[in-house]
C-alpha positions as CSV (number, residue, x, y, z in Angstrom):
1,M,160.3,-52.2,45.4
2,S,162.3,-49.9,48.2
3,L,160.8,-47.3,50.2
4,S,163.2,-44.6,48.9
5,M,162.8,-45.9,45.2
6,T,158.9,-45.6,45.4
7,K,159.6,-42.0,46.6
8,K,161.7,-41.3,43.6
9,L,159.3,-42.5,41.0
10,S,156.5,-40.5,42.7
11,A,158.7,-37.4,42.6
12,L,159.5,-37.9,39.1
13,T,156.0,-38.6,38.2
14,G,154.7,-35.6,39.9
15,T,157.4,-33.3,38.1
16,I,156.8,-34.7,35.0
17,I,153.0,-34.0,35.4
18,I,153.6,-30.5,36.6
19,S,155.7,-30.0,33.9
20,F,153.3,-31.3,31.3
21,L,150.6,-28.9,32.8
22,L,152.7,-25.8,32.8
23,I,154.0,-26.2,29.4
24,S,150.3,-26.4,28.0
25,L,149.6,-23.4,29.5
26,S,151.9,-21.5,27.0
27,F,149.8,-22.8,24.3
28,I,146.6,-21.6,25.1
29,P,145.5,-18.7,23.4
30,I,145.8,-15.3,25.1
31,L,142.7,-13.0,24.6
32,S,143.5,-9.7,22.8
33,V,141.7,-6.6,23.2
34,G,141.6,-5.2,19.6
35,N,139.5,-4.6,16.6
36,D,137.1,-7.4,16.7
37,H,135.6,-8.5,13.4
38,L,132.0,-8.7,13.6
39,E,129.7,-11.3,11.8
40,S,126.6,-9.6,10.4
41,N,124.1,-12.3,9.9
42,I,121.1,-13.1,12.4
43,E,117.9,-11.0,12.2
44,L,118.0,-8.6,15.2
45,N,115.0,-7.8,17.1
46,F,115.2,-3.9,16.8
47,E,114.7,-1.2,14.0
48,K,117.2,0.7,12.5
49,P,118.3,4.0,14.2
50,R,116.6,7.2,13.3
51,L,119.0,9.9,13.1
52,F,118.6,13.5,13.0
53,G,121.8,16.3,12.6
54,N,122.3,20.1,12.3
55,F,125.1,22.3,11.9
56,T,126.1,24.4,14.9
57,E,129.0,26.9,16.0
58,R,131.1,23.9,17.4
59,G,130.6,21.4,14.5
60,V,127.7,18.9,13.4
61,S,125.5,17.7,16.1
62,L,124.2,14.1,15.8
63,E,121.0,13.0,17.7
64,W,119.5,9.5,17.3
65,N,116.9,7.0,18.7
66,L,116.9,3.3,18.9
67,E,114.5,0.9,20.7
68,F,115.8,-1.9,22.4
69,D,115.8,-4.1,25.5
70,E,118.4,-2.9,28.4
71,G,121.8,-4.2,27.6
72,E,121.1,-5.3,24.0
73,I,123.3,-2.4,22.6
74,E,126.8,-2.0,23.6
75,E,128.2,0.5,21.2
76,F,127.2,2.6,18.2
77,K,129.2,3.3,15.0
78,V,129.2,6.5,13.0
79,Y,129.7,6.4,9.6
80,R,130.9,9.5,7.5
81,S,131.5,10.3,4.0
82,L,131.2,13.8,1.6
83,T,129.1,11.5,-1.0
84,D,126.1,9.2,-0.8
85,S,127.8,6.7,-3.1
86,F,130.0,5.1,-0.9
87,R,130.4,5.5,3.5
88,S,133.2,4.9,5.6
89,L,133.6,3.9,9.3
90,Y,134.4,7.2,11.2
91,K,133.8,6.5,15.0
92,E,132.6,3.9,17.2
93,L,131.0,5.1,20.7
94,D,130.0,3.4,23.8
95,S,126.6,3.1,24.2
96,E,126.3,4.6,27.7
97,E,128.7,7.5,27.2
98,A,126.4,8.4,24.1
99,F,123.4,8.2,26.1
100,N,121.8,11.7,26.7
101,E,119.1,11.9,29.7
102,S,117.6,15.0,28.4
103,L,117.2,13.7,24.9
104,D,116.2,10.2,26.0
105,G,118.3,9.2,23.3
106,Y,122.0,9.7,21.8
107,R,124.1,12.3,20.7
108,Y,127.6,12.7,19.1
109,L,129.1,15.9,18.3
110,D,131.5,16.1,15.1
111,D,133.8,18.8,15.7
112,E,136.3,17.7,12.8
113,V,134.1,19.0,10.0
114,E,135.5,20.7,6.9
115,D,134.2,24.3,5.9
116,G,132.1,24.7,3.2
117,R,131.4,20.8,2.4
118,T,128.5,18.7,2.6
119,H,128.8,15.7,5.0
120,H,126.9,12.7,4.9
121,Y,126.2,10.4,8.2
122,W,124.8,6.9,9.0
123,V,124.4,5.3,12.5
124,T,124.6,1.5,13.2
125,G,124.2,-0.2,16.8
126,I,126.1,-3.2,17.8
127,S,124.5,-5.9,20.1
128,E,126.2,-7.9,22.9
129,E,126.7,-10.9,20.7
130,G,128.5,-8.5,17.8
131,Q,125.6,-8.1,15.4
132,E,124.9,-4.9,13.6
133,T,121.6,-3.3,13.1
134,P,120.7,-2.2,9.7
135,F,121.9,1.5,8.8
136,S,120.0,4.5,9.9
137,N,118.7,6.8,7.6
138,E,121.0,9.1,5.6
139,I,121.4,12.9,6.8
140,K,123.0,15.2,4.7
141,V,124.3,18.4,6.9
142,Q,126.0,21.4,4.8
143,V,128.8,22.9,6.8
144,E,129.1,26.8,6.7
145,G,132.1,28.6,5.0
146,D,133.5,28.7,1.3
147,A,135.0,25.5,-0.5
148,E,136.2,24.9,-3.9
149,P,135.6,21.1,-5.3
150,T,137.6,18.3,-4.5
151,P,139.9,17.0,-7.2
152,P,138.3,15.0,-10.2
153,R,139.1,11.2,-9.4
154,N,140.5,8.2,-11.6
155,L,141.8,9.9,-14.5
156,E,142.8,7.5,-17.4
157,G,143.9,7.5,-20.7
158,I,143.7,5.2,-24.1
159,A,146.3,5.9,-26.8
160,G,145.3,5.5,-30.4
161,D,146.8,6.6,-33.8
162,E,147.2,10.3,-33.5
163,K,144.5,10.5,-30.9
164,I,143.8,9.7,-27.3
165,Q,140.7,9.5,-25.1
166,L,140.3,10.5,-21.5
167,F,138.0,9.1,-18.6
168,W,137.5,10.5,-15.1
169,D,135.1,10.3,-12.0
170,R,133.5,13.2,-10.7
171,P,134.7,15.1,-7.7
172,V,133.4,13.3,-4.5
173,D,131.9,16.9,-3.5
174,H,131.6,20.2,-5.3
175,G,132.3,22.3,-2.6
176,S,130.1,25.4,-1.4
177,S,128.6,26.2,-4.9
178,S,127.8,24.1,-8.0
179,L,130.4,22.7,-10.2
180,E,130.9,25.2,-12.8
181,N,133.4,23.6,-15.5
182,Y,136.7,21.3,-15.5
183,I,140.1,22.6,-16.7
184,L,142.3,20.3,-18.7
185,Y,145.9,20.8,-18.8
186,R,147.9,19.3,-21.4
187,E,151.8,19.6,-21.6
188,K,153.6,17.9,-24.7
189,E,157.4,16.4,-24.5
190,G,159.8,19.1,-25.6
191,E,157.6,22.0,-25.3
192,D,157.4,24.5,-22.4
193,E,153.6,25.9,-23.1
194,I,150.7,24.1,-21.2
195,K,147.8,24.1,-23.1
196,E,144.4,24.7,-21.4
197,D,140.8,23.4,-22.5
198,K,137.7,24.3,-20.5
199,L,135.3,21.6,-20.6
200,G,131.4,21.5,-19.4
201,N,130.5,20.4,-15.8
202,E,129.0,17.3,-17.0
203,A,131.8,16.0,-18.9
204,T,133.6,12.7,-17.7
205,S,135.7,12.0,-20.9
206,W,137.5,14.0,-23.5
207,F,138.5,12.7,-27.0
208,E,141.6,14.4,-28.8
209,E,143.0,13.7,-32.2
210,Y,145.9,15.2,-34.8
211,L,148.3,14.5,-32.2
212,E,152.0,13.3,-32.7
213,N,152.6,9.7,-32.5
214,G,155.7,8.6,-30.4
215,V,155.7,11.8,-28.3
216,E,154.5,12.0,-24.7
217,Y,151.7,14.1,-23.4
218,S,150.9,14.7,-20.1
219,Y,147.3,15.4,-18.7
220,S,146.1,16.5,-15.6
221,L,142.5,18.1,-14.4
222,E,140.9,20.5,-12.1
223,A,137.4,21.1,-10.8
224,K,135.9,24.4,-10.5
225,N,133.2,26.5,-8.7
226,T,132.6,30.1,-7.9
227,V,135.0,29.7,-5.1
228,G,137.9,28.6,-7.2
229,S,139.7,25.6,-8.5
230,S,140.3,22.3,-6.9
231,E,143.8,20.7,-6.3
232,P,144.7,19.0,-9.7
233,S,144.2,15.3,-10.3
234,E,146.8,12.9,-10.5
235,E,148.9,13.4,-13.6
236,I,148.8,10.8,-16.3
237,T,151.0,10.4,-19.6
238,I,149.9,8.8,-22.9
239,I,152.0,8.2,-26.1
240,P,150.1,7.9,-29.2
241,D,150.7,5.0,-31.4
242,P,149.8,3.6,-34.9
243,D,150.1,-0.1,-33.7
244,I,146.8,-0.4,-31.8
245,P,145.7,-4.1,-31.4
246,E,142.5,-5.4,-32.0
247,P,139.9,-5.8,-28.9
248,G,140.1,-9.3,-27.3
249,E,137.6,-11.7,-27.4
250,I,134.8,-12.0,-24.8
251,E,134.5,-15.4,-24.1
252,D,132.1,-15.9,-21.1
253,L,129.2,-14.1,-21.7
254,Q,126.5,-15.6,-19.4
255,L,122.7,-15.2,-19.9
256,Y,120.5,-15.5,-16.7
257,N,117.0,-15.6,-16.4
258,D,115.2,-13.6,-13.7
259,E,111.5,-12.8,-13.1
260,G,110.7,-10.4,-15.9
261,S,114.1,-9.9,-17.4
262,L,117.0,-11.3,-18.9
263,K,120.6,-10.4,-17.6
264,L,123.8,-10.6,-19.3
265,H,127.2,-10.5,-17.6
266,W,130.5,-10.8,-19.2
267,S,134.4,-10.3,-18.1
268,S,136.3,-7.8,-19.9
269,P,139.3,-9.5,-22.4
270,E,142.5,-9.9,-21.2
271,D,143.9,-7.4,-23.3
272,D,141.4,-4.5,-22.5
273,E,143.7,-1.7,-22.5
274,N,142.6,0.1,-25.5
275,I,138.8,-0.7,-24.8
276,I,136.5,2.3,-24.9
277,S,133.1,0.6,-24.7
278,Y,130.7,-2.3,-25.3
279,I,127.7,-2.8,-27.3
280,I,125.1,-5.2,-26.6
281,Y,123.4,-6.8,-29.6
282,R,119.8,-8.3,-29.6
283,D,118.9,-10.7,-32.4
284,E,121.9,-8.9,-34.6
285,Q,120.5,-5.5,-33.7
286,E,122.2,-2.9,-31.7
287,L,120.6,-2.5,-28.3
288,E,122.5,-0.1,-26.3
289,K,126.3,0.9,-25.8
290,V,127.8,0.7,-22.2
291,S,131.0,2.1,-20.6
292,R,134.4,0.4,-20.5
293,D,133.9,-0.4,-16.7
294,Q,130.3,-2.0,-17.0
295,Q,130.3,-5.7,-17.5
296,H,126.7,-6.2,-17.3
297,Y,123.4,-5.5,-18.5
298,V,119.8,-5.9,-17.9
299,D,117.0,-6.4,-20.6
300,E,113.6,-5.9,-19.4
301,N,112.0,-5.4,-22.7
302,V,111.4,-8.9,-23.4
303,E,108.1,-11.0,-23.8
304,L,107.2,-14.2,-22.1
305,G,108.0,-17.4,-24.1
306,R,109.9,-15.6,-26.8
307,T,113.6,-16.8,-27.5
308,Y,116.3,-13.9,-27.8
309,N,119.8,-14.1,-29.3
310,Y,122.3,-11.8,-27.6
311,S,126.1,-10.8,-28.2
312,V,128.5,-8.2,-26.9
313,G,130.9,-6.3,-29.0
314,A,134.4,-4.8,-27.5
315,I,135.3,-1.3,-29.3
316,N,138.7,0.0,-29.2
317,I,139.8,3.8,-29.6
318,E,140.2,3.1,-33.4
319,G,136.7,1.7,-33.8
320,E,137.5,-2.0,-34.3
321,E,135.2,-4.2,-32.7
322,N,135.5,-7.8,-31.7
323,Y,132.5,-9.7,-30.7
324,S,131.6,-12.4,-28.2
325,S,129.8,-15.9,-29.2
326,N,125.9,-15.7,-29.1
327,V,124.0,-16.8,-26.2
328,S,120.1,-17.3,-26.5
329,G,117.2,-17.5,-23.4
330,S,113.8,-16.5,-23.1
331,I,111.7,-15.7,-20.0
332,S,109.5,-18.5,-18.9
333,E,107.6,-19.7,-16.0
334,V,109.9,-22.4,-14.4
335,E,110.7,-23.5,-10.9
336,R,113.2,-21.3,-9.4
337,P,116.0,-22.7,-7.6
338,D,116.1,-22.2,-3.8
339,S,117.7,-19.3,-2.0
340,P,120.4,-19.0,0.1
341,Y,120.0,-17.4,3.4
342,N,121.7,-16.7,6.6
343,L,124.5,-14.7,4.7
344,T,127.2,-14.0,7.3
345,L,130.1,-11.6,6.6
346,E,133.8,-11.5,8.4
347,G,135.8,-8.1,7.8
348,K,139.6,-8.8,7.7
349,D,142.2,-6.7,6.6
350,Q,141.6,-5.8,3.0
351,E,139.2,-8.6,2.7
352,V,136.1,-10.2,3.5
353,K,134.9,-13.6,4.0
354,L,131.3,-14.8,3.1
355,N,129.4,-17.8,4.4
356,W,125.9,-18.8,3.7
357,K,123.5,-21.6,4.2
358,F,121.7,-23.3,1.0
359,D,119.4,-26.2,1.3
360,G,118.7,-26.8,-2.6
361,E,120.6,-28.8,-5.1
362,P,124.3,-29.4,-4.4
363,E,125.3,-28.5,-8.0
364,T,123.7,-25.3,-7.5
365,D,125.8,-22.4,-8.4
366,H,125.7,-18.9,-6.4
367,M,126.0,-15.4,-7.8
368,I,128.1,-13.0,-5.3
369,Y,127.0,-9.5,-5.6
370,R,128.8,-6.7,-4.0
371,G,128.7,-2.6,-4.0
372,K,129.7,0.2,-1.9
373,N,126.1,1.1,-1.4
374,E,122.6,-0.8,-1.6
375,R,121.5,0.9,-4.6
376,D,124.4,-0.2,-6.8
377,I,125.1,-3.9,-5.9
378,E,126.6,-5.7,-9.0
379,I,127.8,-9.1,-9.7
380,L,131.0,-9.8,-8.5
381,S,131.7,-13.4,-9.3
382,K,130.2,-16.8,-9.2
383,V,131.1,-19.7,-7.2
384,S,130.3,-23.5,-8.0
385,E,129.0,-26.0,-5.5
386,A,130.0,-23.8,-2.5
387,T,128.6,-21.8,0.3
388,E,131.6,-19.5,1.1
389,F,133.8,-16.9,-0.8
390,I,136.6,-14.5,0.1
391,D,136.7,-11.1,-1.5
392,E,140.2,-9.6,-1.6
393,G,141.9,-6.4,-2.5
394,L,139.4,-4.5,-0.8
395,E,139.6,-0.7,1.2
396,N,139.9,-0.9,4.7
397,D,137.5,1.1,6.7
398,M,135.0,1.0,3.9
399,V,131.6,0.0,3.9
400,Y,130.9,-3.0,1.4
401,F,127.4,-4.3,1.1
402,Y,126.9,-8.0,-0.1
403,Q,124.0,-10.3,-1.7
404,V,124.0,-13.7,-2.8
405,R,121.7,-15.5,-5.4
406,S,121.4,-19.3,-6.6
407,V,121.4,-20.1,-10.4
408,D,120.7,-23.7,-11.6
409,Q,122.3,-25.2,-14.6
410,D,119.6,-23.6,-17.2
411,G,120.6,-19.9,-16.0
412,N,117.3,-19.2,-13.8
413,L,117.9,-17.1,-10.8
414,G,116.5,-17.8,-7.4
415,E,115.5,-14.9,-5.1
416,P,118.3,-13.1,-3.7
417,S,119.7,-13.6,-0.2
418,E,119.3,-10.3,2.6
419,I,121.7,-7.5,1.9
420,R,124.5,-7.6,4.4
421,H,127.2,-4.9,5.1
422,T,130.8,-5.2,6.7
423,V,134.0,-3.2,7.3
424,P,137.0,-4.7,6.3
425,S,139.7,-3.1,8.7
426,E,143.5,-3.7,9.6
427,E,144.2,-6.0,12.3
428,E,146.0,-4.6,15.2
429,E,149.7,-6.0,15.7
430,D,149.4,-9.5,17.2
431,E,151.6,-9.6,20.5
432,L,150.7,-13.4,20.9
433,P,153.9,-14.9,19.7
434,V,156.0,-12.7,21.9
435,L,153.9,-13.3,25.4
436,R,154.1,-17.0,24.4
437,I,157.9,-17.0,24.4
438,I,157.9,-14.8,27.6
439,R,155.6,-16.9,29.3
440,F,157.5,-20.0,28.0
441,L,160.7,-19.1,29.6
442,I,159.2,-18.5,32.8
443,I,157.5,-21.7,32.9
444,I,161.0,-23.5,31.9
445,I,162.7,-21.6,34.9
446,G,159.8,-22.8,37.2
447,I,160.3,-26.3,36.1
448,G,163.9,-26.1,36.6
449,I,163.6,-24.9,40.2
450,I,161.0,-27.4,41.1
451,S,163.3,-30.2,39.9
452,I,166.2,-28.8,41.9
453,I,163.7,-28.7,45.0
454,A,162.4,-32.4,44.4
455,A,166.1,-33.8,43.8
456,L,167.4,-32.2,47.1
457,R,164.0,-33.2,49.1
458,W,164.3,-36.8,47.9
459,K,168.0,-37.6,47.6
460,H,168.8,-41.1,48.2
461,P,170.2,-41.7,51.6
462,K,173.4,-43.6,52.1
463,G,173.5,-47.0,53.4
464,P,171.4,-50.1,51.8
465,D,168.2,-50.1,50.5
466,V,165.4,-51.3,53.2
467,S,162.2,-52.8,51.8
468,D,158.8,-52.2,52.7
469,D,158.8,-55.4,54.1
470,E,161.4,-55.0,56.7
471,I,160.1,-51.6,58.0
472,Q,156.8,-53.1,58.9
473,R,158.7,-55.9,60.5
């Protein structure tokens, strides 16, 4: 092979290698600084923060302590709410900036508080590995000033034959004084008059009859204290109808054997718009009536070794009832299935991904529990022969608590996993595709320039080729 041909091949090979390496760079992920999703799983070596707080002229002053080795905690998260039934992520603080030498602890001033309202706070620490400590103790701080209640929540209605049934949730905050009553407003289609009804401060439902079928009725609700009335709730419209379908059948009633109790769980029928409550039956005797939003029941009044038969009835606004099939079970001393462990949570946009470990029988099912606080964790779903679950349709920046329990084929529940929490959050806009395109174009231009230089440098000279042997001679 001639020397010039060797140079050509070497230049071509070098250009191909350089081009391949440069193009490969365009596919290396770009590290983005954004809202990292934390996994909460591993046992931490420090206790939960100890939180204190009080109201000052400047706002709510929070102070806390947390014992840990230097460098273990990188930041703190402050959670705030107007109630203890749920909590939201409020602030993220750098641990060095939050440190106060005079306190030998940490401090944060919340100057964005609402006059006359009670604010609830919690704090957690985030380790350098991204692990989150347990929640601190809860503190409640009453801000000075006057405030009316927040609006009643989740107003909904069910239509019947010349009747309606309303349900709602209490206000998140009752304001600077106790809740006195509710004012219910009703407007009938075709009439200018608005009817008002005063309801007691403990009311969360309202039944009204002798209405006109086929006519639209509009309802809204206000909460009132000594300061004044809240903003009205969202207005809803209901049309009474004589043709109300019977409740659907509950087909998936499940019974689980826990230590010292029997637990029932069911799903609402497909057509549940007219259901107002459920009735629990044991051995054909009515045991208890529960709300339409509840799909579980725990029977603790049971005897060891005795078999019990259960069914659940769904009731509509007309009092019609449809029963589930019977399930039976007893409390017995049996070997419980192994417990899941190392529960990890990953919060994403409106969803949380759960993973856990399990060393028991592969065919074991797992019950997923979820709640907005540690006290009210309820059954969310059941998965078969799996150690992961994705919970979708969640509210961003809201704290969710999770727990997992194993259940064998006979309905025996194992010990629950630890309770973990996380916060789904909206992902920041990913600039990765744009950056890759720009970098790819720059690399292509660079490759073109390298190719031109190589072609000019190693251009084939005029005249016959001279072999390597001839040059050596």
